[in-house]
N, C-alpha and C positions, 0 to 999 in steps of 0.2 A: 883152110886157116888149118895153122899146129893148134889145136884146141879140142877141147871136150864142156860138155854142156852135162851139167847134173842138177837136176832138183833135191833140195833138200827138204824134208819135213824138220818142223822143229827144235826135235829131240837126236839130230844128227844122223839119223836114218835117212838111206834116198828111197823118194818115188821113183824116182827115171833118170836114169845115164844115157848117153850116146852109144854107139857102137865103137866109139872111138876111143871108149875106156882100156880097149885089148891093144892096141896098139901104143898107149902110154902107159897101164898099171900091169899089164899082162896078163888080166880077169876077165874071162867071160861077160857080159855087163849085166846075166842072171846072178852073178855069184857073184861079182860087184855089188848088188844091189842088197845085199845080203849081210855086209859087211860094214857095223859103224863105223860113221867120219871122224870118231874120238882113238877109235883105237888104230888109225894106222896113220897119224902125223905122230914126225917122230920127237920124244919125250922133251926134249929142249925146246920144240916149238910148241908146244900144248898151250902153253900158261899168254902166249901172245894171240893165239887164234880162240881161247877161251874168251881171252879180253876185247878181241874183234866182234865177235859173238855176241857177247855181254853188251858193249857197244851199243852194237845195230836195235838190241829187244829192249834196251831202258829209251832209246830214240823215238823206236816203234809206240811204245806204251806213253810217251810222250807227246805223239800226235803228231808225229813225223812223217809223210803220207809210205813216204819208198823209201826209207834208210839204206844204204848202200856201203860197200865196205870193200878195202883192196886188203889182202892179207899174201904174204911167203911164206911159206912150210913145207916145209923136206915129207913126203907121202910114202909109205912102205909099196912097196912092189911085190908081185906074187913071185918075183924072187929074190927076196928078200933082203931088194936094193932101194936106197930111196931115192924118190924123182923130186928135185928141187923145183917145187910151182909156186908161179900167182893166180891165185884165186881171186876175180872179182865176183860178188856177190848183193841182190840186191833184195829184200823182204818180202814178198809180194802177197797178200793175204795170208794163207800159211804155211806158206812155204818160203824157201831158199832158193832162186833162184841163180842159179854160178857159173859162172866159164872158168878152168884151170887151162893155164898152161905152163907148160915149160920155161925155165925163165934163162935168160941168154939173153944175149945183147939191144939185141931187135924188141924184144919185150920188155927188156928193162926200162927202156927207151921210148917206146907206145907207152909205158904203166908210169910214165911219168909225168906224160904230158897232158 
């Protein structure tokens, strides 16, 4: 499938990334682990991404067992271009487990379903 897996800590740092991160963003997986997720989100998308995370944290605090969310954002690649992706994530324990996929018509249709 045309997606990558990422496990985030609650502070936005990454605990694990799949090897496919190089295909998507151009970064070696070890290099990508050291980059905060908050620093590579397009500035125009940052408020929406922040709100999605805050809403999920509030739901978890309110007792929702596995609050999940979906968000679209542009992510800065190593080549300094942005890739528009959709992220599906769930808060599981102390981690946020996410998949990310480039936005295209097939992804839009599947995400809406």
